[in-house]
C-alpha positions as CSV (number, residue, x, y, z in Angstrom):
1,M,-79.7,27.6,23.1
2,K,-79.3,30.1,20.0
3,V,-82.2,30.5,17.3
4,G,-81.7,32.4,14.1
5,V,-84.3,34.5,12.8
6,L,-84.2,34.7,8.9
7,A,-84.0,38.3,8.8
8,L,-84.0,39.2,4.8
9,Q,-87.9,40.4,5.3
10,G,-91.3,40.2,7.1
11,A,-92.0,40.2,11.0
12,V,-88.6,39.5,12.0
13,A,-88.9,41.5,15.2
14,E,-92.0,40.0,16.2
15,H,-90.4,36.6,16.3
16,I,-87.4,38.0,18.1
17,R,-89.8,39.4,20.6
18,M,-91.5,36.1,21.1
19,L,-88.4,34.2,21.7
20,S,-86.9,36.6,24.0
21,A,-90.0,36.2,26.0
22,L,-88.8,32.9,26.3
23,N,-85.5,33.5,27.5
24,I,-84.0,32.5,24.6
25,E,-80.8,33.7,22.6
26,A,-82.6,34.7,19.5
27,V,-80.6,36.7,16.4
28,P,-80.9,37.5,12.8
29,I,-79.7,35.8,10.1
30,R,-79.0,37.6,6.9
31,L,-75.8,35.8,5.5
32,P,-74.7,32.0,4.7
33,S,-71.9,32.0,7.6
34,E,-74.7,33.2,10.2
35,L,-76.3,30.2,10.1
36,A,-73.2,28.7,12.0
37,N,-73.7,27.6,15.8
38,I,-77.2,28.0,15.7
39,D,-79.8,25.4,17.5
40,A,-82.7,26.4,15.3
41,L,-84.4,28.4,12.6
42,V,-87.3,30.7,12.8
43,I,-88.5,31.7,9.0
44,P,-91.4,34.8,9.3
45,G,-94.0,36.0,7.5
46,G,-93.8,38.5,4.9
47,E,-93.9,38.2,1.4
48,S,-92.7,35.0,0.1
49,T,-92.0,36.3,-3.6
50,T,-89.8,39.0,-2.0
51,I,-87.9,36.6,0.2
52,S,-87.4,33.8,-2.0
53,K,-85.6,36.1,-4.2
54,L,-83.7,37.3,-1.2
55,L,-82.6,34.0,-0.2
56,S,-81.5,33.2,-3.5
57,N,-79.5,36.7,-4.0
58,Y,-77.8,36.2,-0.6
59,R,-76.9,32.4,-1.4
60,L,-79.0,31.1,1.7
61,I,-81.4,28.2,0.0
62,E,-78.9,25.7,-0.2
63,P,-77.3,25.9,3.0
64,I,-80.7,26.2,4.8
65,R,-81.7,22.6,2.7
66,K,-78.7,21.0,3.9
67,L,-79.0,22.3,7.4
68,A,-82.6,20.9,7.1
69,K,-81.5,17.5,5.9
70,Q,-78.6,17.4,9.1
71,G,-81.7,17.9,11.3
72,L,-81.7,21.8,12.4
73,P,-85.1,22.3,13.8
74,M,-86.9,25.2,11.5
75,F,-90.4,26.9,12.1
76,G,-91.9,28.6,9.3
77,T,-95.1,31.1,9.7
78,C,-97.3,32.2,6.5
79,A,-94.5,33.0,4.1
80,G,-92.2,30.9,6.0
81,M,-94.8,28.0,5.6
82,I,-95.0,28.5,1.7
83,L,-91.0,28.5,1.7
84,L,-90.4,25.3,3.6
85,A,-92.9,23.4,1.1
86,K,-91.7,21.5,-1.6
87,K,-94.6,22.3,-3.9
88,V,-96.2,25.4,-4.2
89,T,-98.7,26.1,-6.4
90,D,-98.2,29.7,-7.6
91,L,-94.6,30.9,-6.4
92,N,-92.4,31.7,-9.2
93,S,-89.3,31.7,-7.7
94,E,-87.7,28.5,-5.7
95,P,-88.5,27.9,-2.3
96,I,-86.6,26.0,0.2
97,G,-88.4,23.1,-0.4
98,V,-87.6,20.7,2.9
99,M,-91.7,19.3,3.9
100,D,-93.5,17.1,2.1
101,I,-96.5,19.5,1.8
102,K,-97.8,21.2,-1.4
103,V,-99.2,25.0,-0.5
104,K,-101.7,27.2,-2.4
105,R,-100.6,31.1,-1.4
106,N,-103.2,34.1,-0.6
107,A,-105.9,30.9,-0.2
108,F,-108.2,33.0,1.6
109,G,-107.7,36.1,-0.2
110,R,-106.4,39.6,-0.8
111,Q,-104.9,41.4,2.0
112,V,-108.5,42.8,2.7
113,D,-109.6,39.6,3.7
114,S,-107.5,39.1,6.3
115,F,-109.0,37.7,9.4
116,E,-108.3,36.2,12.9
117,A,-110.4,32.9,14.3
118,D,-110.0,30.9,17.7
119,L,-108.2,27.8,16.6
120,T,-108.3,24.0,18.3
121,I,-104.4,22.5,18.4
122,P,-104.3,19.8,20.9
123,A,-100.6,19.9,20.9
124,L,-100.8,23.3,22.6
125,G,-103.2,22.3,25.3
126,D,-107.1,22.6,25.6
127,E,-107.4,26.2,25.8
128,T,-108.0,27.5,21.8
129,Y,-105.3,29.1,19.6
130,H,-106.1,32.7,18.5
131,G,-105.1,32.7,14.6
132,V,-104.1,36.1,12.7
133,F,-104.4,34.8,9.2
134,I,-102.8,37.5,6.7
135,R,-103.2,36.5,3.2
136,A,-102.7,33.3,4.3
137,P,-101.9,29.9,2.5
138,V,-102.9,27.2,2.9
139,I,-101.9,23.3,2.6
140,E,-103.3,21.7,0.0
141,K,-101.5,18.1,0.1
142,V,-99.8,16.3,3.0
143,E,-97.5,13.6,2.2
144,P,-97.2,10.3,4.8
145,G,-95.0,11.8,7.4
146,V,-96.4,15.0,7.8
147,E,-98.6,15.2,11.0
148,V,-101.3,18.0,11.2
149,L,-101.6,19.9,14.2
150,C,-104.6,22.1,13.1
151,Q,-107.4,22.1,10.8
152,F,-109.3,25.1,9.6
153,R,-112.6,24.9,7.1
154,N,-111.3,22.0,6.1
155,N,-107.9,22.9,5.3
156,A,-104.4,22.0,7.2
157,V,-102.9,25.5,8.7
158,A,-100.7,23.8,11.0
159,V,-98.3,20.9,10.0
160,K,-95.2,19.2,11.8
161,Q,-92.8,16.6,10.2
162,G,-89.5,15.8,12.3
163,K,-88.4,19.1,13.8
164,V,-90.1,20.8,10.8
165,L,-93.2,23.1,11.9
166,A,-94.9,25.4,9.8
167,C,-98.1,27.3,10.3
168,A,-100.4,29.4,7.8
169,F,-100.8,31.8,10.6
170,H,-98.6,34.3,12.7
171,P,-98.1,33.1,16.0
172,E,-95.8,36.2,16.6
173,L,-98.8,38.8,16.3
174,T,-100.4,37.7,19.0
175,D,-99.4,37.5,23.0
176,D,-99.7,33.8,23.4
177,L,-96.1,32.0,23.2
178,R,-97.3,28.7,23.1
179,F,-96.7,28.0,19.4
180,H,-93.1,29.3,20.1
181,R,-93.1,27.2,23.4
182,Y,-94.0,24.1,21.4
183,F,-91.0,24.5,18.8
184,L,-88.8,25.1,21.3
185,D,-89.7,22.1,23.1
186,L,-89.5,20.2,19.7
187,V,-85.7,21.8,19.5
188,T,-84.8,20.3,22.8
189,G,-86.8,17.0,22.2
190,D,-89.1,18.1,25.4
191,A,-92.3,17.5,22.9
192,L,-91.4,14.1,22.1
193,A,-90.8,12.9,25.5
194,E,-94.2,14.4,26.6
195,G,-95.8,11.9,23.7
196,N,-97.3,15.3,21.5
197,C,-95.8,14.6,18.5
């Protein structure tokens, strides 16, 4: 299995580290040609406006949309979740827009309002998951067909639609491999077989 990590800006190395810890080949993606021959794509946390502009500059938006429509599994964290959403309340540039959710950027406040919290995510097991929220977005609206995996303060913060997974926090900034393992199970179909989805 080969997983691409969008490498325009943000927590690229951290995602590659997590995937490598699961014995997965992870490759940085900066150009449309590099999207060939990957089995999944991770869109990391970072600055959503910057990543969106670079996606446009490098002509990556349409190729990624096409791959999503063809069923390529995708995983967006924080800014990655914003970019996967079809509707974003306060993004002045174009998102990739492949997930039927509406997202609000920086919903918990500024950088100084960043925080950590233990989350209940049944799909990952009974043990709580430590969420790292940095200028985090929230999901304001979920359309039919989108499964909410986790709520925090009455807001959805992790969702799944088919083989597209997104969360408002940063699993790549922890040592807990469960969220990445869950994504890889979506890629291989194991999570479906186990009835977790």
